[in-house]
C-alpha positions as CSV (number, residue, x, y, z in Angstrom):
1,M,19.4,-25.5,25.2
2,R,20.0,-22.7,22.7
3,K,17.1,-20.3,22.2
4,V,16.2,-19.2,18.7
5,V,13.6,-16.5,18.0
6,V,12.1,-16.0,14.6
7,I,10.2,-12.7,14.2
8,G,7.6,-13.0,11.5
9,G,5.6,-15.9,10.1
10,G,5.8,-15.0,6.4
11,Y,7.5,-17.0,3.6
12,G,11.0,-16.6,5.0
13,G,10.1,-17.3,8.6
14,I,8.1,-20.4,7.8
15,K,11.0,-21.8,5.7
16,A,13.4,-21.1,8.6
17,L,11.1,-23.1,11.0
18,E,11.0,-26.0,8.6
19,E,14.8,-26.1,8.3
20,F,15.1,-26.1,12.1
21,A,12.6,-28.9,12.4
22,R,14.7,-31.1,10.0
23,N,17.7,-31.1,12.3
24,D,18.3,-32.8,15.7
25,Q,20.1,-29.9,17.4
26,N,19.2,-29.2,21.0
27,I,17.4,-25.9,20.3
28,E,14.2,-24.2,21.4
29,V,12.5,-22.2,18.6
30,T,10.0,-19.5,19.2
31,L,8.0,-17.8,16.4
32,I,6.6,-14.3,17.2
33,D,4.0,-12.7,15.0
34,Q,1.4,-10.0,15.5
35,H,-1.0,-12.1,13.4
36,T,-2.1,-15.7,14.1
37,Y,-1.9,-16.6,10.4
38,H,0.6,-16.9,7.5
39,Y,-1.0,-15.0,4.7
40,L,-0.5,-16.6,1.2
41,Q,0.0,-13.3,-0.5
42,T,0.9,-14.9,-3.9
43,E,-2.8,-15.9,-4.0
44,S,-4.3,-12.5,-3.1
45,Y,-5.6,-11.9,-6.6
46,D,-7.7,-15.2,-6.3
47,L,-9.1,-14.1,-3.0
48,V,-10.1,-10.6,-4.3
49,A,-11.8,-12.2,-7.3
50,S,-13.7,-14.7,-5.1
51,K,-12.0,-17.7,-6.8
52,I,-10.9,-19.1,-3.4
53,P,-12.5,-19.0,0.0
54,I,-10.8,-17.2,2.8
55,Q,-9.6,-20.4,4.5
56,E,-7.5,-21.1,1.4
57,S,-5.6,-17.8,1.7
58,F,-3.8,-18.5,5.0
59,I,-2.2,-21.1,7.2
60,Y,-3.0,-20.9,11.0
61,L,0.3,-20.4,12.8
62,P,-0.4,-21.9,16.2
63,T,-1.3,-25.3,14.8
64,L,1.5,-25.2,12.2
65,V,4.1,-24.4,14.8
66,A,2.8,-27.1,17.1
67,S,3.3,-29.7,14.3
68,F,7.1,-29.1,14.4
69,G,7.6,-30.5,17.9
70,E,7.6,-29.8,21.5
71,N,10.6,-27.4,21.3
72,F,8.7,-25.1,18.9
73,H,6.4,-22.4,20.3
74,F,4.2,-19.6,18.9
75,I,3.8,-16.2,20.5
76,H,1.0,-14.0,19.4
77,D,2.6,-10.6,20.0
78,E,3.9,-7.5,18.2
79,A,7.7,-7.0,18.2
80,V,8.8,-3.4,19.0
81,V,12.6,-3.5,19.1
82,I,15.6,-5.7,19.8
83,K,17.8,-4.9,22.9
84,E,20.6,-6.8,24.4
85,D,19.7,-10.2,22.9
86,Q,16.1,-9.8,23.7
87,V,13.1,-9.2,21.5
88,V,11.0,-6.6,23.2
89,C,7.3,-6.9,22.3
90,K,4.2,-5.1,23.4
91,G,3.2,-8.0,25.5
92,G,6.5,-9.3,26.9
93,T,10.2,-9.7,26.4
94,Y,11.8,-12.8,24.9
95,P,15.6,-13.6,25.2
96,F,17.5,-15.4,22.5
97,D,20.9,-16.8,21.5
98,Y,20.1,-16.4,17.8
99,C,17.4,-14.4,16.1
100,I,16.0,-14.2,12.5
101,I,14.2,-11.1,11.5
102,A,11.5,-12.0,8.9
103,T,8.9,-9.3,9.4
104,G,8.4,-8.6,5.7
105,S,7.4,-5.1,4.4
106,V,4.4,-2.9,4.3
107,T,2.8,-0.9,1.5
108,K,4.5,2.4,0.8
109,F,1.6,4.8,0.2
110,L,1.5,7.9,-1.9
111,Q,0.8,11.3,-0.5
112,G,-2.9,11.4,0.3
113,F,-3.1,7.7,1.1
114,E,-2.1,8.3,4.7
115,K,-5.6,9.8,5.0
116,K,-7.2,7.1,3.0
117,G,-10.8,6.3,3.6
118,K,-13.2,3.6,2.5
119,H,-12.4,4.4,-1.1
120,S,-8.7,3.4,-1.3
121,L,-6.5,0.6,0.1
122,G,-3.3,-1.3,-0.3
123,V,-3.0,-5.0,-1.0
124,K,-0.3,-6.5,1.1
125,S,-2.5,-7.7,4.0
126,L,-5.3,-10.2,4.3
127,R,-7.5,-7.6,5.9
128,A,-7.0,-5.3,2.9
129,A,-7.6,-8.1,0.4
130,L,-10.9,-8.9,2.1
131,H,-11.9,-5.3,2.2
132,I,-11.3,-5.0,-1.6
133,K,-13.2,-8.2,-2.3
134,Q,-16.2,-7.0,-0.2
135,Y,-16.2,-3.6,-1.8
136,F,-16.2,-5.0,-5.3
137,E,-18.9,-7.6,-4.6
138,E,-21.2,-5.0,-3.0
139,E,-20.9,-2.9,-6.2
140,L,-21.8,-5.9,-8.3
141,F,-24.7,-6.7,-6.1
142,A,-25.9,-3.1,-6.3
143,R,-26.1,-3.4,-10.1
144,L,-29.0,-5.8,-9.8
145,E,-31.1,-2.7,-8.9
146,P,-32.4,-0.9,-12.0
147,K,-31.4,2.5,-10.8
148,R,-27.8,1.4,-10.4
149,A,-27.5,-1.0,-13.3
150,Q,-26.3,1.5,-15.9
151,R,-24.0,3.5,-13.6
152,S,-20.4,3.4,-14.6
153,F,-17.9,2.5,-11.9
154,R,-14.1,3.1,-12.0
155,V,-11.4,1.2,-10.1
156,I,-7.9,2.4,-10.5
157,V,-4.9,0.1,-9.7
158,I,-1.8,2.1,-9.0
159,G,1.4,0.3,-9.8
160,G,2.5,-1.8,-12.8
161,G,4.5,-4.5,-11.0
162,L,3.4,-8.1,-10.4
163,S,0.8,-7.3,-7.8
164,G,-0.8,-4.5,-9.7
165,V,-0.9,-6.4,-13.0
166,E,-2.4,-9.6,-11.4
167,I,-5.1,-7.8,-9.5
168,A,-6.1,-5.6,-12.4
169,A,-6.4,-8.6,-14.7
170,E,-8.2,-10.8,-12.3
171,M,-10.8,-8.1,-11.3
172,R,-11.5,-7.3,-14.9
173,C,-11.8,-11.0,-15.8
174,Y,-14.1,-11.5,-12.8
175,F,-16.5,-8.7,-13.9
176,N,-16.5,-9.9,-17.5
177,Q,-17.5,-13.4,-16.3
178,Y,-20.0,-12.1,-13.9
179,V,-21.9,-10.2,-16.6
180,K,-21.7,-13.1,-19.1
181,E,-22.8,-15.8,-16.7
182,N,-25.7,-13.8,-15.4
183,A,-26.7,-12.4,-18.8
184,L,-26.7,-8.9,-17.3
185,S,-27.2,-5.7,-19.2
186,C,-25.5,-3.1,-17.0
187,G,-23.0,-0.2,-17.0
188,N,-19.4,-0.8,-17.3
189,I,-17.0,-1.3,-14.4
190,E,-13.8,0.2,-15.7
191,I,-10.5,-1.1,-14.4
192,Q,-7.6,1.3,-15.0
193,L,-3.9,0.4,-14.4
194,L,-1.9,3.5,-13.8
195,S,1.8,3.1,-14.2
196,K,4.6,4.4,-16.4
197,H,5.9,0.9,-16.8
198,I,4.3,-2.5,-16.9
199,L,6.4,-5.4,-15.3
200,K,9.6,-3.3,-15.4
201,G,12.7,-5.5,-15.3
202,L,11.2,-8.4,-17.2
203,S,11.9,-9.2,-20.8
204,E,10.3,-7.2,-23.6
205,K,8.6,-10.5,-24.8
206,T,7.0,-11.0,-21.3
207,R,5.9,-7.4,-21.1
208,D,4.4,-7.4,-24.5
209,K,2.5,-10.6,-23.9
210,A,1.1,-9.3,-20.6
211,V,0.1,-6.0,-22.1
212,K,-1.7,-7.8,-24.9
213,R,-3.6,-10.0,-22.4
214,L,-4.6,-6.9,-20.3
215,R,-6.0,-5.2,-23.4
216,Q,-7.9,-8.3,-24.4
217,L,-9.6,-8.2,-21.0
218,S,-10.4,-4.5,-21.5
219,V,-8.1,-3.2,-18.8
220,S,-7.4,0.4,-19.5
221,L,-3.6,1.2,-19.4
222,V,-2.7,4.8,-18.3
223,P,1.1,5.3,-18.8
224,Q,1.5,7.9,-16.1
225,Y,2.8,8.0,-12.6
226,V,0.5,9.1,-9.8
227,N,1.8,11.9,-7.7
228,E,-1.0,12.2,-5.2
229,I,-4.3,10.9,-4.1
230,T,-7.3,12.8,-2.7
231,E,-10.4,11.1,-1.4
232,Q,-11.6,10.1,-4.9
233,K,-9.2,11.7,-7.3
234,A,-5.7,10.7,-8.6
235,I,-3.4,13.5,-9.6
236,L,-1.0,12.3,-12.4
237,S,2.6,13.3,-13.1
238,S,1.3,15.1,-16.2
239,G,-0.9,17.3,-14.0
240,E,-4.1,15.6,-15.2
241,T,-6.6,14.2,-12.8
242,I,-8.6,11.0,-12.8
243,D,-11.7,10.5,-10.8
244,F,-12.3,7.1,-9.3
245,D,-14.8,5.2,-7.2
246,F,-12.1,2.9,-5.6
247,A,-8.3,2.9,-5.7
248,I,-6.0,0.0,-5.0
249,F,-2.4,0.8,-4.4
250,A,0.3,-1.7,-5.4
251,G,3.1,0.6,-6.2
252,G,5.8,0.1,-3.6
253,I,7.0,-1.2,-0.2
254,E,8.7,0.1,2.8
255,P,10.0,-1.4,6.1
256,S,7.6,-2.1,8.9
257,P,7.7,0.2,12.0
258,F,9.6,-2.6,13.8
259,I,12.5,-2.3,11.3
260,Q,12.4,1.5,11.6
261,N,13.0,1.1,15.3
262,L,16.2,-0.9,14.9
263,E,19.6,0.9,15.0
264,N,21.3,-1.6,12.6
265,E,22.8,-0.4,9.3
266,K,20.2,0.2,6.6
267,D,20.2,1.3,2.9
268,A,18.7,4.5,1.6
269,R,15.2,3.0,1.6
270,G,15.4,1.9,5.2
271,F,15.9,-1.9,4.7
272,L,18.5,-3.9,6.7
273,V,22.0,-4.3,5.2
274,V,23.2,-7.9,5.7
275,D,26.6,-9.5,5.1
276,E,27.3,-12.5,2.9
277,Y,25.8,-14.8,5.5
278,L,22.6,-12.7,6.0
279,R,23.7,-11.3,9.3
280,V,23.0,-7.9,10.6
281,E,24.9,-8.7,13.8
282,K,26.9,-11.8,14.9
283,N,23.8,-13.6,16.2
284,I,21.0,-11.8,14.3
285,F,20.0,-12.6,10.7
286,A,17.5,-10.8,8.4
287,V,15.6,-12.5,5.5
288,G,13.0,-11.7,2.9
289,D,11.7,-8.2,2.2
290,V,13.4,-6.7,5.3
291,A,16.9,-7.4,4.0
292,V,18.9,-6.0,1.1
293,L,19.5,-9.3,-0.7
294,K,22.0,-9.7,-3.5
295,D,23.2,-12.4,-5.8
296,K,26.8,-13.6,-6.1
297,E,27.6,-10.8,-8.6
298,G,26.3,-8.2,-6.1
299,N,23.0,-7.5,-8.0
300,L,19.9,-6.7,-6.0
301,I,17.4,-9.4,-5.8
302,P,13.7,-8.3,-6.0
303,P,11.5,-9.0,-2.9
304,T,9.6,-12.1,-3.8
305,A,8.3,-15.1,-2.0
306,Q,11.1,-17.1,-3.7
307,S,13.9,-14.9,-2.3
308,A,12.2,-14.8,1.1
309,E,12.0,-18.7,1.2
310,Q,15.6,-19.2,0.1
311,S,17.0,-16.6,2.5
312,G,15.0,-18.1,5.4
313,V,16.6,-21.5,4.7
314,I,20.1,-20.1,4.5
315,A,19.7,-18.1,7.7
316,A,18.4,-21.2,9.6
317,K,21.3,-23.3,8.3
318,N,23.8,-20.7,9.3
319,I,22.4,-20.6,12.8
320,L,22.7,-24.4,13.0
321,Q,26.3,-24.2,11.7
322,A,27.2,-21.5,14.3
323,I,25.8,-23.7,17.1
324,S,27.9,-26.6,15.9
325,N,31.0,-24.3,15.5
326,Q,31.0,-25.0,11.8
327,P,31.8,-22.5,8.9
328,L,28.8,-20.5,7.7
329,Q,27.3,-20.7,4.2
330,R,27.5,-17.8,1.9
331,A,24.1,-16.7,0.5
332,N,23.6,-17.6,-3.1
333,I,20.0,-16.7,-3.8
334,R,18.7,-17.2,-7.3
335,L,15.2,-16.7,-8.7
336,R,13.9,-19.9,-10.4
337,G,11.6,-18.2,-12.9
338,L,8.4,-16.3,-12.3
339,A,4.7,-17.0,-12.6
340,I,2.3,-14.2,-13.5
341,A,-1.5,-14.6,-13.2
342,L,-3.4,-12.7,-15.9
343,G,-7.1,-13.3,-15.3
344,G,-9.1,-16.5,-15.6
345,K,-7.2,-19.6,-16.6
346,Y,-4.3,-17.6,-18.1
347,A,-0.9,-17.1,-16.8
348,I,2.7,-16.6,-18.0
349,I,5.5,-18.7,-16.5
350,V,9.0,-17.2,-17.2
351,T,11.5,-20.1,-16.8
352,P,15.1,-19.6,-15.8
353,F,16.1,-21.4,-19.1
354,G,14.8,-18.5,-21.3
355,F,11.5,-19.9,-22.6
356,Q,8.0,-19.1,-21.5
357,I,4.8,-21.1,-20.9
358,S,1.6,-19.0,-21.3
359,G,-2.1,-19.4,-21.5
360,I,-3.9,-22.3,-19.8
361,L,-0.7,-24.3,-19.5
362,G,0.9,-21.4,-17.7
363,W,-2.1,-21.2,-15.4
364,I,-1.9,-24.9,-14.6
365,G,1.7,-24.6,-13.9
366,K,1.2,-21.6,-11.5
367,K,-1.6,-23.4,-9.7
368,A,0.7,-26.4,-9.3
369,I,3.4,-24.2,-7.8
370,E,1.0,-22.7,-5.3
371,K,-0.4,-26.0,-4.3
372,W,3.0,-27.5,-3.9
373,Y,3.8,-24.8,-1.3
374,K,0.4,-24.6,0.4
375,W,-0.8,-28.2,0.9
376,P,2.1,-29.6,2.8
377,L,1.7,-26.7,5.2
378,K,-2.1,-27.3,5.4
379,L,-1.3,-31.0,6.3
380,K,1.2,-29.9,8.9
381,A,-1.3,-27.5,10.5
382,K,-3.8,-30.3,10.6
383,Q,-1.3,-32.5,12.4
384,G,-0.6,-29.6,14.8
385,F,-4.3,-29.2,15.5
386,E,-4.7,-32.9,16.3
387,K,-1.7,-32.7,18.7
388,L,-3.0,-29.6,20.5
389,T,-6.5,-31.2,20.7
390,A,-5.0,-34.4,22.2
391,C,-3.1,-32.4,24.8
392,K,-6.2,-30.6,25.8
393,G,-8.0,-33.9,26.1
394,E,-5.3,-35.3,28.3
395,K,-5.8,-32.4,30.7
């Protein structure tokens, strides 16, 4: 029986598992992750704004993996390095015939963030999202006290990409609704989005529509880069400084420490270079954020859930092809549009056909996309839970 190890239970890793489960090859598949959950990062803005409970922001990996069959296993461990066809983890070593690296990326912090305290945080992890949610809600609660009610409070969001724009819009909308529904008279919570560019790489029409929506919500746009962060002060590229009460960093990514430990070829940013079949070695594949993904024309593909999912499927198919001594499939990853949440029941869907859907219809479409991905996994995890419970009962 061939052994396949998937490192990382994110979007790419989960899609690879699903692809393996659809075939009848005689393989044993092991998922290794330092967390016991698959974090639904595309819904992080909803979690921060308390629009969904915590249980709707993740899928529990042990039960999900159990649902795929007896040949699928989950290992809760942190991968350190790959040596001689073995994944070396902090808690053990796991041999493989084929391996998929799907560990994702981590937030690349500005100078000063490496000493970040309780007043600043990134957004790529579930723990960070919960921390931001808690901090924001505690501030809202404090405003029920007369002495704090009129105090201004400033949140800065650093980074004008998708994550930064969505979180700034949702937090601003959340505060607006909080004041309106509770008929409060209190000082302003200011949300500032600090970035030279908003949604860089998208069409002018999309950027203009997003900027208009942000301004309608009263998000303050500061067209500056941030060079450095002190405990509660942002130093801008112009030399100016902005004081803040809380900072959220959404401005960039870098490889995880595990990727940094590997000796395989990497690009200038430190991400793994893959061939046209997504291989870094003959029997090792890389998918999602960790890999330098390109389309058929050689253009870089941005790190999104879509590209991670597609690359995960391709890598799994190629492993199955290799096991069957069949030709491998060249990667042809294409983004099928984009959905941008902009506070409340408003979103923009950019379709691959050139037209857009915005407003409440865009929001309905985005919610449908999220549920289409999440609920099948939730049902699978429930099946896995029942299977594990039945096994314990038999014992």
